[in-house]
N, C-alpha and C positions, 0 to 999 in steps of 0.2 A: 388832941381830942376833938377840938372844934372842927378840924379838917374832916375827920371821919363822919361826923354828924352831917356836914354839908354834902359829902359824897353820898351818904345814904339817902338824904332827901332828894338829891338829883336823880339817883337811880330809881327811887320810888316814883318820881314824877315821870321820868322817861318810860319806865315800865308800865305805868298806868296809861300813858299816851299810846304806847305800842299795843296794849291790850284793847283799848278803845278802837284803834284803827283795825285791828284784827277782827274785832266784833262786828264793825261796820262792813268789812269785806265779806264775812261769813253771812251776815244778814242779807246783804245785797245778792250774793250768789244764790241763797235759798229763794229769795224773791224772784230772781230771773228764772230759775228752774221751775218754780211753782206757777209762774204766769206764762211760761212759754206755751204756745198752742200745741195741742197734740199732733202727732205726725200726720193724721188723716183729716184733721179738723177743717171741714168745709172747703177743701181744695178739690178742684176737678181732677187733678192728677191723682190725688189720694183716692178719690171715688172711683176713678178708672181702674186703678190697681186693685181695689177691693172687688169691683165688678169682674175683672178678668180672673181673679183668684177664686172668688166665692160663687159667682152667679153665672158666668159664661157657659158652664157645662149644661145648664138647663134653659138659659134665656139668651135671646139675641136682642139687638136694638136695630130694628128695621130689616132683619134677615128672616123673618118668619118664626113660626112657633117651633119649639123643640119639646122637651119634656114639660116645660112651662110656657107661659105666654110670651109673645114678642113684647118688649118693653118700650117700643117707640111711642113717644107721646104720653107715657103713663102719668107723668106729673101734670098733664092737662086734664085728664079724665078721672083721676083719683085725688082726694084731698091730701094735703101735707100730713094732717093728723092721722088719717087712715094709713098712709104709706109708712109713717114712723112706727105705728103700732104693728103693722103687718110685717115689716122687715125686721123689727126688733124681736118679736115673739109670735110668729105665725101659728104655732101650736096653741097658744093661749087665745088668739083671735078666733081660731076654728072652734076651740072648746067653748067659747062664749056664744057660739051660734051666729056669728056675723054673717049676714046674708050674702055679701059680696064674696067673702072667703068660702062659704059653702058652695056657691055657684061655681067658683073657680075650681074647687076640689072636684065637683061633678064633671065639669067641662074637661079636666085633664086627668081622666081615668082614675079618679080617687087616689092620685099620688100626691100626698101632702108636701107642701114646701117645708124643708127642714129648718129648725131654728139654728142659725149659723153662729149664734153667740156674739154678735157684733156689739161693740160699745156704742153708746149714744153719739159720740163724735164720728164713728165710722158710718153709722146710719145717716147722719147729716151729710157727710161727705158723699156717700153713695147717692142720696137723693139729689144733691147738688150736681153731681155728674150726670145723672139721668135727665135732669132738667136742661142741661146744655146740649143734649143729643137730639137732633131732629131725625135721626135714623141712619142706619148704615146703608143698605141698598134698598131701593124701592123697585117694584115691578115696573117694567117698561109699559108705556101705554099700549092699549090694544090697537092693532093696525085697523085702518078703515076697511070695511068690507069691499072686496073687488066689485066693480060694476058688472052688472049682468051682461053676458055676451049675447050679441044678436044671433038669431038662429041662422045657421049656414047649411051648406051642402056637404055632408060627410064624404061623399064620393070625390068631389072636387078637392076637398081638404087632403084626402089620402093621396091623390094624384100629385098635388103640389108638394106634399111632404116627401114623397118617394122620388120626386124629380121627373116624373112622367110628363108633367106640364111645367114649363118654366114660369117663374114668377113674373108678374106684370112688368117690373122694371128690369128684368133680365138678371136678377141676382141668383146666386146658387141655391139649390134646394137645401 
């Protein structure tokens, strides 16, 4: 009888220990899952994927305007707060009468930017990506204007061109 009592106590202790270990494992897994960063959180790669999926149909980065403005340098001339509000809920920013949003609406043929339903983490990642972009393509610099030609004799020029008169150094016409 005493043997059964010892066995039950041992099982109870081992079972309790197993339950504690199992509880710690489950708690640890829940903690790891809950503290893992979201897929797009503040990563340039995540922001690039969002831009390509949600924004590239209407915007470029350094490629000129499309339906919406070119976003090259947008993080330098718009505040972080404004960008977060605009990208998160452009419809609400327009409804509130924001002067920048109103001006953009007029500038782009009264075509409003749609609310893309992005999460706060996606908005942060997108702005992070935009801040890393200096632009795609830029326009080549304007060529220097050609120097003015000295006035010449059109009759002599025609004769040289047609080979009636040989060039000074004897080259072919």
